[in-house]
Structures are given as structure tokens and as C-alpha cells.
PDBQT receptor file of N, H, CA, C and O in Angstrom, charges set to zero:
ATOM      1  N   MET A   1     -12.817  17.786   7.351  1.00  0.00    +0.000 N 
ATOM      2  CA  MET A   1     -12.519  16.441   6.892  1.00  0.00    +0.000 C 
ATOM      3  C   MET A   1     -11.069  16.332   6.430  1.00  0.00    +0.000 C 
ATOM      4  O   MET A   1     -10.366  15.384   6.782  1.00  0.00    +0.000 OA
ATOM      5  N   LYS A   2     -10.624  17.318   5.633  1.00  0.00    +0.000 N 
ATOM      6  H   LYS A   2     -11.194  18.088   5.347  1.00  0.00    +0.000 HD
ATOM      7  CA  LYS A   2      -9.258  17.256   5.134  1.00  0.00    +0.000 C 
ATOM      8  C   LYS A   2      -8.244  17.417   6.257  1.00  0.00    +0.000 C 
ATOM      9  O   LYS A   2      -7.168  16.822   6.221  1.00  0.00    +0.000 OA
ATOM     10  N   ALA A   3      -8.591  18.224   7.251  1.00  0.00    +0.000 N 
ATOM     11  H   ALA A   3      -9.465  18.708   7.280  1.00  0.00    +0.000 HD
ATOM     12  CA  ALA A   3      -7.669  18.399   8.378  1.00  0.00    +0.000 C 
ATOM     13  C   ALA A   3      -7.471  17.063   9.108  1.00  0.00    +0.000 C 
ATOM     14  O   ALA A   3      -6.358  16.738   9.523  1.00  0.00    +0.000 OA
ATOM     15  N   LEU A   4      -8.532  16.310   9.260  1.00  0.00    +0.000 N 
ATOM     16  H   LEU A   4      -9.436  16.574   8.923  1.00  0.00    +0.000 HD
ATOM     17  CA  LEU A   4      -8.435  15.002   9.903  1.00  0.00    +0.000 C 
ATOM     18  C   LEU A   4      -7.587  14.050   9.061  1.00  0.00    +0.000 C 
ATOM     19  O   LEU A   4      -6.789  13.287   9.605  1.00  0.00    +0.000 OA
ATOM     20  N   LEU A   5      -7.753  14.091   7.754  1.00  0.00    +0.000 N 
ATOM     21  H   LEU A   5      -8.402  14.711   7.313  1.00  0.00    +0.000 HD
ATOM     22  CA  LEU A   5      -6.950  13.242   6.874  1.00  0.00    +0.000 C 
ATOM     23  C   LEU A   5      -5.469  13.601   6.967  1.00  0.00    +0.000 C 
ATOM     24  O   LEU A   5      -4.617  12.713   6.989  1.00  0.00    +0.000 OA
ATOM     25  N   TRP A   6      -5.158  14.895   7.022  1.00  0.00    +0.000 N 
ATOM     26  H   TRP A   6      -5.851  15.616   7.004  1.00  0.00    +0.000 HD
ATOM     27  CA  TRP A   6      -3.765  15.314   7.174  1.00  0.00    +0.000 C 
ATOM     28  C   TRP A   6      -3.198  14.847   8.506  1.00  0.00    +0.000 C 
ATOM     29  O   TRP A   6      -2.045  14.422   8.578  1.00  0.00    +0.000 OA
ATOM     30  N   LEU A   7      -4.002  14.925   9.556  1.00  0.00    +0.000 N 
ATOM     31  H   LEU A   7      -4.939  15.270   9.497  1.00  0.00    +0.000 HD
ATOM     32  CA  LEU A   7      -3.564  14.474  10.876  1.00  0.00    +0.000 C 
ATOM     33  C   LEU A   7      -3.297  12.967  10.882  1.00  0.00    +0.000 C 
ATOM     34  O   LEU A   7      -2.291  12.517  11.431  1.00  0.00    +0.000 OA
ATOM     35  N   VAL A   8      -4.187  12.194  10.279  1.00  0.00    +0.000 N 
ATOM     36  H   VAL A   8      -5.004  12.559   9.833  1.00  0.00    +0.000 HD
ATOM     37  CA  VAL A   8      -4.009  10.740  10.206  1.00  0.00    +0.000 C 
ATOM     38  C   VAL A   8      -2.775  10.403   9.372  1.00  0.00    +0.000 C 
ATOM     39  O   VAL A   8      -2.015   9.499   9.722  1.00  0.00    +0.000 OA
ATOM     40  N   LEU A   9      -2.576  11.119   8.282  1.00  0.00    +0.000 N 
ATOM     41  H   LEU A   9      -3.193  11.853   7.998  1.00  0.00    +0.000 HD
ATOM     42  CA  LEU A   9      -1.403  10.880   7.435  1.00  0.00    +0.000 C 
ATOM     43  C   LEU A   9      -0.119  11.160   8.204  1.00  0.00    +0.000 C 
ATOM     44  O   LEU A   9       0.811  10.355   8.167  1.00  0.00    +0.000 OA
ATOM     45  N   ALA A  10      -0.058  12.278   8.892  1.00  0.00    +0.000 N 
ATOM     46  H   ALA A  10      -0.814  12.932   8.922  1.00  0.00    +0.000 HD
ATOM     47  CA  ALA A  10       1.138  12.622   9.666  1.00  0.00    +0.000 C 
ATOM     48  C   ALA A  10       1.388  11.603  10.780  1.00  0.00    +0.000 C 
ATOM     49  O   ALA A  10       2.525  11.186  11.001  1.00  0.00    +0.000 OA
ATOM     50  N   ALA A  11       0.330  11.208  11.474  1.00  0.00    +0.000 N 
ATOM     51  H   ALA A  11      -0.594  11.547  11.295  1.00  0.00    +0.000 HD
ATOM     52  CA  ALA A  11       0.480  10.226  12.554  1.00  0.00    +0.000 C 
ATOM     53  C   ALA A  11       0.963   8.880  12.006  1.00  0.00    +0.000 C 
ATOM     54  O   ALA A  11       1.820   8.234  12.609  1.00  0.00    +0.000 OA
ATOM     55  N   ALA A  12       0.417   8.465  10.877  1.00  0.00    +0.000 N 
ATOM     56  H   ALA A  12      -0.279   8.989  10.387  1.00  0.00    +0.000 HD
ATOM     57  CA  ALA A  12       0.833   7.194  10.276  1.00  0.00    +0.000 C 
ATOM     58  C   ALA A  12       2.309   7.232   9.879  1.00  0.00    +0.000 C 
ATOM     59  O   ALA A  12       3.026   6.247  10.055  1.00  0.00    +0.000 OA
ATOM     60  N   LEU A  13       2.756   8.355   9.349  1.00  0.00    +0.000 N 
ATOM     61  H   LEU A  13       2.173   9.155   9.206  1.00  0.00    +0.000 HD
ATOM     62  CA  LEU A  13       4.155   8.458   8.958  1.00  0.00    +0.000 C 
ATOM     63  C   LEU A  13       5.079   8.451  10.170  1.00  0.00    +0.000 C 
ATOM     64  O   LEU A  13       6.137   7.823  10.139  1.00  0.00    +0.000 OA
ATOM     65  N   VAL A  14       4.686   9.146  11.236  1.00  0.00    +0.000 N 
ATOM     66  H   VAL A  14       3.827   9.657  11.261  1.00  0.00    +0.000 HD
ATOM     67  CA  VAL A  14       5.502   9.170  12.452  1.00  0.00    +0.000 C 
ATOM     68  C   VAL A  14       5.580   7.777  13.073  1.00  0.00    +0.000 C 
ATOM     69  O   VAL A  14       6.657   7.335  13.474  1.00  0.00    +0.000 OA
ATOM     70  N   VAL A  15       4.455   7.092  13.152  1.00  0.00    +0.000 N 
ATOM     71  H   VAL A  15       3.581   7.451  12.826  1.00  0.00    +0.000 HD
ATOM     72  CA  VAL A  15       4.448   5.744  13.724  1.00  0.00    +0.000 C 
ATOM     73  C   VAL A  15       5.265   4.798  12.855  1.00  0.00    +0.000 C 
ATOM     74  O   VAL A  15       5.989   3.949  13.373  1.00  0.00    +0.000 OA
ATOM     75  N   ASN A  16       5.153   4.939  11.548  1.00  0.00    +0.000 N 
ATOM     76  H   ASN A  16       4.564   5.629  11.127  1.00  0.00    +0.000 HD
ATOM     77  CA  ASN A  16       5.881   4.068  10.640  1.00  0.00    +0.000 C 
ATOM     78  C   ASN A  16       7.389   4.239  10.812  1.00  0.00    +0.000 C 
ATOM     79  O   ASN A  16       8.126   3.253  10.825  1.00  0.00    +0.000 OA
ATOM     80  N   VAL A  17       7.845   5.466  10.944  1.00  0.00    +0.000 N 
ATOM     81  H   VAL A  17       7.247   6.267  10.934  1.00  0.00    +0.000 HD
ATOM     82  CA  VAL A  17       9.279   5.707  11.129  1.00  0.00    +0.000 C 
ATOM     83  C   VAL A  17       9.740   5.214  12.499  1.00  0.00    +0.000 C 
ATOM     84  O   VAL A  17      10.817   4.631  12.619  1.00  0.00    +0.000 OA
ATOM     85  N   SER A  18       8.935   5.443  13.522  1.00  0.00    +0.000 N 
ATOM     86  H   SER A  18       8.060   5.917  13.425  1.00  0.00    +0.000 HD
ATOM     87  CA  SER A  18       9.356   5.079  14.879  1.00  0.00    +0.000 C 
ATOM     88  C   SER A  18       9.327   3.570  15.129  1.00  0.00    +0.000 C 
ATOM     89  O   SER A  18       9.977   3.096  16.060  1.00  0.00    +0.000 OA
ATOM     90  N   THR A  19       8.599   2.817  14.330  1.00  0.00    +0.000 N 
ATOM     91  H   THR A  19       8.071   3.202  13.574  1.00  0.00    +0.000 HD
ATOM     92  CA  THR A  19       8.559   1.368  14.551  1.00  0.00    +0.000 C 
ATOM     93  C   THR A  19       9.908   0.718  14.300  1.00  0.00    +0.000 C 
ATOM     94  O   THR A  19      10.227  -0.303  14.909  1.00  0.00    +0.000 OA
ATOM     95  N   SER A  20      10.698   1.296  13.413  1.00  0.00    +0.000 N 
ATOM     96  H   SER A  20      10.439   2.125  12.918  1.00  0.00    +0.000 HD
ATOM     97  CA  SER A  20      12.015   0.711  13.154  1.00  0.00    +0.000 C 
ATOM     98  C   SER A  20      12.937   0.865  14.355  1.00  0.00    +0.000 C 
ATOM     99  O   SER A  20      13.899   0.110  14.496  1.00  0.00    +0.000 OA
ATOM    100  N   LEU A  21      12.656   1.832  15.221  1.00  0.00    +0.000 N 
ATOM    101  H   LEU A  21      11.874   2.446  15.106  1.00  0.00    +0.000 HD
ATOM    102  CA  LEU A  21      13.472   2.026  16.418  1.00  0.00    +0.000 C 
ATOM    103  C   LEU A  21      12.947   1.248  17.617  1.00  0.00    +0.000 C 
ATOM    104  O   LEU A  21      13.721   0.839  18.483  1.00  0.00    +0.000 OA
ATOM    105  N   ALA A  22      11.631   1.042  17.669  1.00  0.00    +0.000 N 
ATOM    106  H   ALA A  22      11.002   1.375  16.965  1.00  0.00    +0.000 HD
ATOM    107  CA  ALA A  22      11.017   0.459  18.858  1.00  0.00    +0.000 C 
ATOM    108  C   ALA A  22      10.801  -1.055  18.766  1.00  0.00    +0.000 C 
ATOM    109  O   ALA A  22      10.825  -1.746  19.784  1.00  0.00    +0.000 OA
ATOM    110  N   PHE A  23      10.595  -1.562  17.570  1.00  0.00    +0.000 N 
ATOM    111  H   PHE A  23      10.576  -1.000  16.743  1.00  0.00    +0.000 HD
ATOM    112  CA  PHE A  23      10.275  -2.981  17.404  1.00  0.00    +0.000 C 
ATOM    113  C   PHE A  23      11.261  -3.630  16.451  1.00  0.00    +0.000 C 
ATOM    114  O   PHE A  23      12.038  -2.955  15.775  1.00  0.00    +0.000 OA
ATOM    115  N   GLU A  24      11.214  -4.943  16.411  1.00  0.00    +0.000 N 
ATOM    116  H   GLU A  24      10.583  -5.492  16.960  1.00  0.00    +0.000 HD
ATOM    117  CA  GLU A  24      12.019  -5.672  15.433  1.00  0.00    +0.000 C 
ATOM    118  C   GLU A  24      11.315  -6.968  15.055  1.00  0.00    +0.000 C 
ATOM    119  O   GLU A  24      10.438  -7.450  15.771  1.00  0.00    +0.000 OA
ATOM    120  N   GLY A  25      11.707  -7.505  13.947  1.00  0.00    +0.000 N 
ATOM    121  H   GLY A  25      12.420  -7.113  13.365  1.00  0.00    +0.000 HD
ATOM    122  CA  GLY A  25      11.146  -8.771  13.499  1.00  0.00    +0.000 C 
ATOM    123  C   GLY A  25       9.773  -8.620  12.867  1.00  0.00    +0.000 C 
ATOM    124  O   GLY A  25       9.459  -7.609  12.239  1.00  0.00    +0.000 OA
ATOM    125  N   VAL A  26       8.971  -9.648  13.050  1.00  0.00    +0.000 N 
ATOM    126  H   VAL A  26       9.226 -10.469  13.561  1.00  0.00    +0.000 HD
ATOM    127  CA  VAL A  26       7.650  -9.719  12.430  1.00  0.00    +0.000 C 
ATOM    128  C   VAL A  26       6.740  -8.608  12.942  1.00  0.00    +0.000 C 
ATOM    129  O   VAL A  26       5.961  -8.043  12.175  1.00  0.00    +0.000 OA
ATOM    130  N   GLN A  27       6.832  -8.294  14.221  1.00  0.00    +0.000 N 
ATOM    131  H   GLN A  27       7.464  -8.753  14.845  1.00  0.00    +0.000 HD
ATOM    132  CA  GLN A  27       5.980  -7.248  14.794  1.00  0.00    +0.000 C 
ATOM    133  C   GLN A  27       6.242  -5.904  14.111  1.00  0.00    +0.000 C 
ATOM    134  O   GLN A  27       5.300  -5.171  13.814  1.00  0.00    +0.000 OA
ATOM    135  N   GLN A  28       7.497  -5.579  13.864  1.00  0.00    +0.000 N 
ATOM    136  H   GLN A  28       8.263  -6.175  14.106  1.00  0.00    +0.000 HD
ATOM    137  CA  GLN A  28       7.836  -4.323  13.196  1.00  0.00    +0.000 C 
ATOM    138  C   GLN A  28       7.306  -4.302  11.767  1.00  0.00    +0.000 C 
ATOM    139  O   GLN A  28       6.804  -3.279  11.302  1.00  0.00    +0.000 OA
ATOM    140  N   VAL A  29       7.417  -5.418  11.080  1.00  0.00    +0.000 N 
ATOM    141  H   VAL A  29       7.825  -6.250  11.458  1.00  0.00    +0.000 HD
ATOM    142  CA  VAL A  29       6.935  -5.499   9.705  1.00  0.00    +0.000 C 
ATOM    143  C   VAL A  29       5.423  -5.323   9.652  1.00  0.00    +0.000 C 
ATOM    144  O   VAL A  29       4.916  -4.584   8.808  1.00  0.00    +0.000 OA
ATOM    145  N   LEU A  30       4.704  -5.989  10.537  1.00  0.00    +0.000 N 
ATOM    146  H   LEU A  30       5.116  -6.589  11.222  1.00  0.00    +0.000 HD
ATOM    147  CA  LEU A  30       3.238  -5.888  10.527  1.00  0.00    +0.000 C 
ATOM    148  C   LEU A  30       2.769  -4.465  10.839  1.00  0.00    +0.000 C 
ATOM    149  O   LEU A  30       1.847  -3.963  10.196  1.00  0.00    +0.000 OA
ATOM    150  N   ILE A  31       3.388  -3.825  11.803  1.00  0.00    +0.000 N 
ATOM    151  H   ILE A  31       4.137  -4.232  12.325  1.00  0.00    +0.000 HD
ATOM    152  CA  ILE A  31       3.007  -2.453  12.136  1.00  0.00    +0.000 C 
ATOM    153  C   ILE A  31       3.344  -1.514  10.978  1.00  0.00    +0.000 C 
ATOM    154  O   ILE A  31       2.558  -0.626  10.649  1.00  0.00    +0.000 OA
ATOM    155  N   SER A  32       4.505  -1.706  10.365  1.00  0.00    +0.000 N 
ATOM    156  H   SER A  32       5.144  -2.427  10.632  1.00  0.00    +0.000 HD
ATOM    157  CA  SER A  32       4.900  -0.861   9.234  1.00  0.00    +0.000 C 
ATOM    158  C   SER A  32       3.965  -1.038   8.042  1.00  0.00    +0.000 C 
ATOM    159  O   SER A  32       3.616  -0.067   7.370  1.00  0.00    +0.000 OA
ATOM    160  N   VAL A  33       3.566  -2.269   7.784  1.00  0.00    +0.000 N 
ATOM    161  H   VAL A  33       3.850  -3.057   8.329  1.00  0.00    +0.000 HD
ATOM    162  CA  VAL A  33       2.638  -2.509   6.676  1.00  0.00    +0.000 C 
ATOM    163  C   VAL A  33       1.293  -1.848   6.960  1.00  0.00    +0.000 C 
ATOM    164  O   VAL A  33       0.706  -1.217   6.081  1.00  0.00    +0.000 OA
ATOM    165  N   GLY A  34       0.811  -1.995   8.186  1.00  0.00    +0.000 N 
ATOM    166  H   GLY A  34       1.287  -2.507   8.900  1.00  0.00    +0.000 HD
ATOM    167  CA  GLY A  34      -0.470  -1.379   8.548  1.00  0.00    +0.000 C 
ATOM    168  C   GLY A  34      -0.443   0.127   8.429  1.00  0.00    +0.000 C 
ATOM    169  O   GLY A  34      -1.351   0.721   7.847  1.00  0.00    +0.000 OA
ATOM    170  N   THR A  35       0.593   0.758   8.977  1.00  0.00    +0.000 N 
ATOM    171  H   THR A  35       1.331   0.276   9.450  1.00  0.00    +0.000 HD
ATOM    172  CA  THR A  35       0.665   2.215   8.889  1.00  0.00    +0.000 C 
ATOM    173  C   THR A  35       0.951   2.676   7.465  1.00  0.00    +0.000 C 
ATOM    174  O   THR A  35       0.538   3.766   7.070  1.00  0.00    +0.000 OA
ATOM    175  N   GLY A  36       1.652   1.856   6.697  1.00  0.00    +0.000 N 
ATOM    176  H   GLY A  36       1.987   0.970   7.018  1.00  0.00    +0.000 HD
ATOM    177  CA  GLY A  36       1.879   2.191   5.290  1.00  0.00    +0.000 C 
ATOM    178  C   GLY A  36       0.593   2.181   4.491  1.00  0.00    +0.000 C 
ATOM    179  O   GLY A  36       0.373   3.050   3.648  1.00  0.00    +0.000 OA
ATOM    180  N   VAL A  37      -0.251   1.210   4.749  1.00  0.00    +0.000 N 
ATOM    181  H   VAL A  37      -0.073   0.504   5.434  1.00  0.00    +0.000 HD
ATOM    182  CA  VAL A  37      -1.551   1.142   4.063  1.00  0.00    +0.000 C 
ATOM    183  C   VAL A  37      -2.406   2.358   4.436  1.00  0.00    +0.000 C 
ATOM    184  O   VAL A  37      -3.059   2.954   3.580  1.00  0.00    +0.000 OA
ATOM    185  N   VAL A  38      -2.393   2.715   5.716  1.00  0.00    +0.000 N 
ATOM    186  H   VAL A  38      -1.862   2.232   6.412  1.00  0.00    +0.000 HD
ATOM    187  CA  VAL A  38      -3.153   3.891   6.155  1.00  0.00    +0.000 C 
ATOM    188  C   VAL A  38      -2.603   5.149   5.492  1.00  0.00    +0.000 C 
ATOM    189  O   VAL A  38      -3.376   5.988   5.031  1.00  0.00    +0.000 OA
ATOM    190  N   ALA A  39      -1.292   5.293   5.438  1.00  0.00    +0.000 N 
ATOM    191  H   ALA A  39      -0.664   4.611   5.813  1.00  0.00    +0.000 HD
ATOM    192  CA  ALA A  39      -0.682   6.469   4.813  1.00  0.00    +0.000 C 
ATOM    193  C   ALA A  39      -1.023   6.539   3.326  1.00  0.00    +0.000 C 
ATOM    194  O   ALA A  39      -1.361   7.607   2.816  1.00  0.00    +0.000 OA
ATOM    195  N   LEU A  40      -0.934   5.412   2.635  1.00  0.00    +0.000 N 
ATOM    196  H   LEU A  40      -0.659   4.544   3.049  1.00  0.00    +0.000 HD
ATOM    197  CA  LEU A  40      -1.287   5.405   1.213  1.00  0.00    +0.000 C 
ATOM    198  C   LEU A  40      -2.762   5.721   0.998  1.00  0.00    +0.000 C 
ATOM    199  O   LEU A  40      -3.117   6.464   0.082  1.00  0.00    +0.000 OA
ATOM    200  N   GLY A  41      -3.614   5.159   1.837  1.00  0.00    +0.000 N 
ATOM    201  H   GLY A  41      -3.326   4.556   2.581  1.00  0.00    +0.000 HD
ATOM    202  CA  GLY A  41      -5.047   5.421   1.706  1.00  0.00    +0.000 C 
ATOM    203  C   GLY A  41      -5.397   6.885   1.933  1.00  0.00    +0.000 C 
ATOM    204  O   GLY A  41      -6.180   7.464   1.178  1.00  0.00    +0.000 OA
ATOM    205  N   THR A  42      -4.824   7.480   2.962  1.00  0.00    +0.000 N 
ATOM    206  H   THR A  42      -4.188   7.009   3.575  1.00  0.00    +0.000 HD
ATOM    207  CA  THR A  42      -5.115   8.894   3.209  1.00  0.00    +0.000 C 
ATOM    208  C   THR A  42      -4.501   9.780   2.131  1.00  0.00    +0.000 C 
ATOM    209  O   THR A  42      -5.091  10.788   1.742  1.00  0.00    +0.000 OA
ATOM    210  N   GLY A  43      -3.318   9.405   1.648  1.00  0.00    +0.000 N 
ATOM    211  H   GLY A  43      -2.839   8.586   1.964  1.00  0.00    +0.000 HD
ATOM    212  CA  GLY A  43      -2.703  10.180   0.570  1.00  0.00    +0.000 C 
ATOM    213  C   GLY A  43      -3.529  10.147  -0.701  1.00  0.00    +0.000 C 
ATOM    214  O   GLY A  43      -3.707  11.175  -1.354  1.00  0.00    +0.000 OA
ATOM    215  N   VAL A  44      -4.030   8.987  -1.055  1.00  0.00    +0.000 N 
ATOM    216  H   VAL A  44      -3.885   8.152  -0.524  1.00  0.00    +0.000 HD
ATOM    217  CA  VAL A  44      -4.878   8.860  -2.248  1.00  0.00    +0.000 C 
ATOM    218  C   VAL A  44      -6.180   9.637  -2.063  1.00  0.00    +0.000 C 
ATOM    219  O   VAL A  44      -6.645  10.305  -2.986  1.00  0.00    +0.000 OA
ATOM    220  N   THR A  45      -6.763   9.546  -0.871  1.00  0.00    +0.000 N 
ATOM    221  H   THR A  45      -6.385   9.003  -0.122  1.00  0.00    +0.000 HD
ATOM    222  CA  THR A  45      -8.004  10.277  -0.601  1.00  0.00    +0.000 C 
ATOM    223  C   THR A  45      -7.784  11.772  -0.687  1.00  0.00    +0.000 C 
ATOM    224  O   THR A  45      -8.607  12.484  -1.262  1.00  0.00    +0.000 OA
ATOM    225  N   LEU A  46      -6.685  12.265  -0.123  1.00  0.00    +0.000 N 
ATOM    226  H   LEU A  46      -6.017  11.687   0.344  1.00  0.00    +0.000 HD
ATOM    227  CA  LEU A  46      -6.390  13.694  -0.228  1.00  0.00    +0.000 C 
ATOM    228  C   LEU A  46      -6.162  14.099  -1.682  1.00  0.00    +0.000 C 
ATOM    229  O   LEU A  46      -6.581  15.182  -2.091  1.00  0.00    +0.000 OA
ATOM    230  N   PHE A  47      -5.514  13.261  -2.453  1.00  0.00    +0.000 N 
ATOM    231  H   PHE A  47      -5.173  12.382  -2.121  1.00  0.00    +0.000 HD
ATOM    232  CA  PHE A  47      -5.286  13.561  -3.868  1.00  0.00    +0.000 C 
ATOM    233  C   PHE A  47      -6.604  13.623  -4.636  1.00  0.00    +0.000 C 
ATOM    234  O   PHE A  47      -6.811  14.516  -5.458  1.00  0.00    +0.000 OA
ATOM    235  N   LEU A  48      -7.480  12.682  -4.366  1.00  0.00    +0.000 N 
ATOM    236  H   LEU A  48      -7.313  11.957  -3.698  1.00  0.00    +0.000 HD
ATOM    237  CA  LEU A  48      -8.758  12.633  -5.103  1.00  0.00    +0.000 C 
ATOM    238  C   LEU A  48      -9.710  13.745  -4.688  1.00  0.00    +0.000 C 
ATOM    239  O   LEU A  48     -10.587  14.121  -5.467  1.00  0.00    +0.000 OA
ATOM    240  N   THR A  49      -9.560  14.277  -3.484  1.00  0.00    +0.000 N 
ATOM    241  H   THR A  49      -8.848  13.972  -2.852  1.00  0.00    +0.000 HD
ATOM    242  CA  THR A  49     -10.472  15.331  -3.019  1.00  0.00    +0.000 C 
ATOM    243  C   THR A  49      -9.863  16.721  -3.153  1.00  0.00    +0.000 C 
ATOM    244  O   THR A  49     -10.404  17.675  -2.592  1.00  0.00    +0.000 OA
ATOM    245  N   ARG A  50      -8.760  16.865  -3.874  1.00  0.00    +0.000 N 
ATOM    246  H   ARG A  50      -8.322  16.090  -4.329  1.00  0.00    +0.000 HD
ATOM    247  CA  ARG A  50      -8.156  18.185  -4.046  1.00  0.00    +0.000 C 
ATOM    248  C   ARG A  50      -9.039  19.061  -4.917  1.00  0.00    +0.000 C 
ATOM    249  O   ARG A  50      -9.894  18.579  -5.660  1.00  0.00    +0.000 OA
ATOM    250  N   ARG A  51      -8.809  20.365  -4.804  1.00  0.00    +0.000 N 
ATOM    251  H   ARG A  51      -8.115  20.757  -4.200  1.00  0.00    +0.000 HD
ATOM    252  CA  ARG A  51      -9.601  21.298  -5.614  1.00  0.00    +0.000 C 
ATOM    253  C   ARG A  51      -9.099  21.289  -7.041  1.00  0.00    +0.000 C 
ATOM    254  O   ARG A  51      -7.896  21.184  -7.278  1.00  0.00    +0.000 OA
ATOM    255  N   GLY A  52      -9.999  21.397  -7.982  1.00  0.00    +0.000 N 
ATOM    256  H   GLY A  52     -10.976  21.482  -7.790  1.00  0.00    +0.000 HD
ATOM    257  CA  GLY A  52      -9.634  21.297  -9.392  1.00  0.00    +0.000 C 
ATOM    258  C   GLY A  52      -9.293  22.618 -10.062  1.00  0.00    +0.000 C 
ATOM    259  O   GLY A  52      -9.025  22.631 -11.263  1.00  0.00    +0.000 OA
ATOM    260  N   ASP A  53      -9.291  23.737  -9.331  1.00  0.00    +0.000 N 
ATOM    261  H   ASP A  53      -9.508  23.726  -8.355  1.00  0.00    +0.000 HD
ATOM    262  CA  ASP A  53      -9.044  25.026  -9.970  1.00  0.00    +0.000 C 
ATOM    263  C   ASP A  53      -7.587  25.463  -9.887  1.00  0.00    +0.000 C 
ATOM    264  O   ASP A  53      -7.287  26.629 -10.140  1.00  0.00    +0.000 OA
ATOM    265  N   ALA A  54      -6.692  24.579  -9.546  1.00  0.00    +0.000 N 
ATOM    266  H   ALA A  54      -6.936  23.631  -9.340  1.00  0.00    +0.000 HD
ATOM    267  CA  ALA A  54      -5.269  24.931  -9.398  1.00  0.00    +0.000 C 
ATOM    268  C   ALA A  54      -4.603  25.096 -10.750  1.00  0.00    +0.000 C 
ATOM    269  O   ALA A  54      -3.410  25.391 -10.819  1.00  0.00    +0.000 OA
TER     270      ALA A  54
């Protein structure tokens, strides 16, 4: 499960960065917002599911 979350997080970050090069205007903003929400959601989920013995 965590491996999938890491993969989704990495993919969201790559897509978010590449949208500034590939798109412009409203389309770029909408894609960036969507991938940003996904990145934040996966980051929060990974934080909440971390092991507590660190």
C-alpha cells in the first residue's frame, strides 16, 4: 500500500512540474491544482500511516 502511495506521490509531482512546460493558461492551472491536491493527499496519508517507533 505504501509503495503505491509513494508511486502516486512521485507521479503527481512529476506531472505537476511538467505542466508548466507543456500547458499554459487555465488548463495548466487546473492540472496543477489537481495534481497538487493528489500530492497533498498522498503526503498526508503517508504521514498518518508512518510507524510510531521512530
